N, C-alpha and C positions, 0 to 999 in steps of 0.2 A: 749566357752564364750557366754554369753547371749547378745542379742542386747541392745545397749544403748537406753536411752530415746529419742535420736534424731531419731534412726531407728524406734522406736515404733510410734513416731509422724508421720513420713513419711509413714509408712505402713497403718496407720489409715485412711489417707485422700487421698491417691494417686491412680490413675488408672495405672495399670502396663501392659506393653506390653511384649510379649515373648522375652527372651534373646536368641539370636542365637549364635552358635559356629562354627568356621571354622578352619581347620588345617592351621598352619602357619609356616611350617618348621618342622624339626625332633623333635618330642616330645613337640611341642609348639602349643598352641591353642589361637585364638583370639575370644573374646566374644563381641557381639555388643548389647549395650543398646540403645533403641530408645524411642522417645516420640510421642505424637499425631501429632506433626508438622513434623515428619519424620527427626528430628535432631537425629544424631547418635554419640555415643561415643564408641570407640573400645578400649578394654583392653586386654592385654596379660597376660598369666599366667607366662611368664618369667618376673620376676621383678615386678609383679603386676603393669605393665607399662601402662600408658595412651599413646596409639599409635596414635589415631586420634580423632578429634571432627569435624564432618561434620555438618554445619549449614548454613542457608540462610542469605544473607545480606538484606539491605532494599529493594532491587529490586527482592528478591526471588532467587537470584543466590546462589547455594550451593557451599561451598568450605571448605577445611580443615583448621581450625584455629590453628592447632598444628604442630610443626616441628617434623620431625622424619626421620628414615632411609628408603631407598627404599625397603628393604626386611628384613625378620626376622634375617638374619645373622648379621646385624649391631648391634642388641640388645644383641648378645652374648658377645660383648666387651663393647660397649656403653661408649666410653671415655668421652663424654660430658653429660652423664646421661639423655638422652632424655626420658622424661615422667616417669622415674623410681620412685619406692617407695624406699626412702632412709632410711637406718638404718645400724647398731644400732644407729649411731650418724650422723645426718644431719649436714652439714657444717664442721667446723674445730675444732680440739683439738690441742692446741699448744704443740709442741715437742712430739706429739703422746704419751703422758703419763698423768696420773692423780693419785691422792691419794684417796683411798676409805677405810674408817674404818681402817686407819693406814697402809694400804698396798699400795705399789707402783706398778701400772699397766702400762705396755708398750703395745701399740696397733699398728696396721699397720701404717707406715708412707709412704703414697703414694702421697704426695704433698711436695716435699722437705723433711724436718724433721717433717712435720705436718701430722696429720690424717685428711682425707677428705672423707665425705659421705660414711662411713662404711668400707673404706679400699679396699684392693685388691679383696675381695670376698663379697662386699656389697650386701644388699638385692635386689638392682636393677638388679643383675645378677642371683639371685637364681630362681629356679623353684618352684613356689608356687602351693599349692593345691587349685583348684577352685571348687566352688559349687554354682549353681544357686539356689537362694532362692526367696521366695515371696518378690517382691519389689526390688530385686537387685542381686548383685554378691558378694559373700564372698570368699576371698582368705586367706589362712593361711600358716604360715611358722614357722618352728622350727629352731632357731639359737642355736647351741650347746655350751656348756661350752668351753671357749677358742676361740670361733669364732672371728677372727681378733684380738685376745688378750683380749676380754672382758670376765668378769666373769659371771657365771650363765648360765643356759639354759633358753632361752627366747622363749615364745610362743606368736606369733604375729598374729593378724587377722585384715583385712581391709575389709570394706563393702562399695561397690560403689552402689549408686542409682542415677537415672536420672528421673526428673519429667517433666510435661508438661509446667512448667514455665521456662524450660531451666536450671534448677539447678542441677548441678552435686555435690553430697554430698559424701565426703570421711570420713568415720568414723573408727577410729583406736582404737584397744584395745590390751593390752599386759600384760602378767604376767611373773614372773621370780622366780626360786627356790633359788636365791641368790641375794644380792644387786648388781645392775648394773646400769650404766648410760644409759639413753635412750632419744633420740631426733629424732622422725620420721617426715618425710616431703615428699611431692610430688614434683617432679622436672620437671613438665611440662613446655615446651617452647611454648609460644603463639605468634601468629602474626595475628591480627584480620582482616587484609585485605585479608586473605586467603592464607598466606604463600608465597606471591610474593612481593618482595621489602622489604624495611627496616621498622623499627618501629618509625622513626623520627617524623611522624605526629601523632602518638598515644598520646592521652592526658591522663595523669596520675594524680590521687589524692591518697594520703596515709594519714590516720588519725594518724599522729605521730608528736609530738613536738620535739622528740629527735631521734637520730640514734647513732649507735656505730661506732666511728672512728676506723680506722685500721692502722696497720703498713705495711711495704713492703711485708710481708708474709700473709697479709689479716687477721691477728689476732687482735681482738679488743684491743684498748688501753684505752678506756674510753667512757663515754657518752658525746655526743656533741649536742648542740642546732641546730635545722634546720634553725632557723631564719637567714635571710640575707645570705643564702648559696644555693648552687645548689640542696641541699637536701630538700628544703622546698616545699613539694607537698601538703601542707594543703589546698591550692586552686588548682584546676586543671591546669596543665601546660603541654605543648608539651615536649616529651622526648628529641627530637633532639637538640633543642637549649641548653638545660641544659648540654648535653654531651660536649659542647664546652666551658663551663665556665672555667676560670682559677682557678680551685679549687685543691689544693694539694691532697685532698682525691680522686678525680677522677683520678689523675695521678697515685696514688698508686694502684688503683683498675683497671686501664686501662678502666675506665668507672664506672658505678654503679655496685658494688658487695658488698652491705652493708646491715646490718640488721637494720630495723627501729623498734624502741621501741613503740609499739602501745599504744595509749592513753587508759586509763581505761574507763570502762563503765560509762556512765553518767546517767543511769536509776535507780541507787540505788540498782541494783541487787547484791546479796551477794554471789551467787554461783560462784565458780571458773570455772566451765565447762558451760559457757554461750557463745553462738555465738555473735560476734559483727562485724559490717561491718568494714573492715580494709582498703580496697582500691577499686578504680574503674579505668578502662581503657576504653577510647572511641576512636574509629577509625572513623574520619569524613568521610573518603572515602566510607566505607562500611556501616556505621551506626551501626556496632556491638558495644555493650557495655558489658564489663565483670566486674562483681562485686565479690569481694572476702570477705568472712566472715570467722572468725575463733575463736576458743577458746584459741589459743596460744598467748603468749606475744610479739612475734617477727614476723616480715615479712621481709624476705630477698628479696631485689629487685636486680635482675641481668639483665643487659642490653645486654646479648649475646656477651660479649667482645672477646670470643675466638672461635667463630663459623666459622671464615674464613677457607675455604677449606674443610669443612665437607660436604660430599656428602649426600644430602637429597633426598626427593622424586621427586624433580624437575630435569630438564635436566642439570642445572648448580649447582655447589656447593654453599652452603650458604656463606654469607659474614658476616663480623662483624656487629653486631646490626640488624640482620635479625629476631631476636626473643627476647622475654623477659621472665623472670621467676618471679613469686611471690610465694615464698616458706614460708608457715606458720610453725613456729618452736619455740623452745626455743632459747636463745641467743647463738651465737657461743662461744665455749670454756667456757661455763657456768660451766662445771664440775670443772674447775680450778679457779672459782671465789667465791665470798662470798655467793652466792645463789646456791651452788652446790647441797645441799640437795633437792632442788626443781626438779632436773633432775635425781634423783636416784630412781629407782624402787626397792622396797624391797619385800620380800616374804609376801604374804597375801594382797598386794596392787594390784590395777588394774590401769594401765596406760590408759588414755582416751584422745583422741583428735578428734575434728570434724572440718573440713574445707570444705567450699562450694565455688564453682565457678558457678556463674549464668550468662548466656549469653542471652542478649536481643537486641532489636533494639531501637535506639534513633534517631529520625528524626531531 
C-alpha cells in the first residue's frame, strides 16, 4: 500500500531520528520512536501495540503517560487491550451477528452474546510484520477469510510517526478481496500525571453535541444530546466530579464507556478524510496536555472502569479510573444500523483512517 497524503506531508517537513529495536520476549520486538526533545514512544510488533510514551512534565521530569503490563507476557493475553491496535471491528457488534449483501454472518461473541474488539483472536494479539521506513514505523497484518467469523481476506497496514511537536500520528490503510465490515482503532490507556494515581483531576473537553446512549450490554440505543448531562464536555471539565453525577447512563457503563458523535468540520472542507480536533485532556499537576485529532466520526471515551486489580508496571495493581482511553472509530454496532454501508470495505476500495495524539505542556 502506498503512503497516504498525511504520511507524505509528514515526511516532507519532518526531521527524523533513528528508530531503535529491542527484543522483548520470545519472537517479539519493541521499536522506539524518539524526537528532538528525547520524548519516546515504544511500539510492539505484537498487536501493533503502543507500549509506552515517555515524556517530560512542566518541570522536565520524565514519566510514562501510558498504562501497560510489566513485561511482554501480559500482551500475549491482554484482557483489557492495553495499547492494542483493534480490529477487524473496534467496540461492539450486538448479538455478534450482522447481515451483509443478504447473508447472515456470525462472529466471535467474547463479551456475553456480543462481539467486542475483534473477538478471541483480535488484531491486538496478532504478530504484525514491522518495517522501519523513512519517517516512521510500518506494521502490516493479513487477516484471513473467516478470521473471527468475518468474510474476506483483509490486508491491513498501520504507519506510526512521531515528530518534534510531540505528535504521534497513526495512519491506517486496508484492502479486502470481499465485502467486509471494518472499524479499526487504537486502545491506548493514558494517565497524564505519569501513571501514578487516578485521572479525577484530568480536565477533558470533547467537541461533540451528541453521544450514543447505551443499554445494559453497552449496545447503542440512540443518539442523545449532551446538554445538561454528565456527558457535556463541550467546555473543559474535570473527569472526577462527572463520574459521581446521578446519571443512569453512567450506571449502565460503570462510568464513561460511550461513543461521542464528533461535530462536523466548521471549515467548509468537503473531503471526508480530513483531520479535525476532537478532544483535549489537561492534567494540572504535571502540566501535560494531550490533543486528539481524527478523521473518524466517533470518539469512544472510556474512563478505565474495569482496571481494578490489573497488575501494571508499578508495584501495586491498577485501580478503577487509573487511566482513560480516547478511541477514534466508527460508531459501535454501526454495521447493524442505517449507515452500515459506511463501514463496509469492498474490493477495489481502500480503507483510510488517520488519528493523531499530540502531547505538550500547558502552564
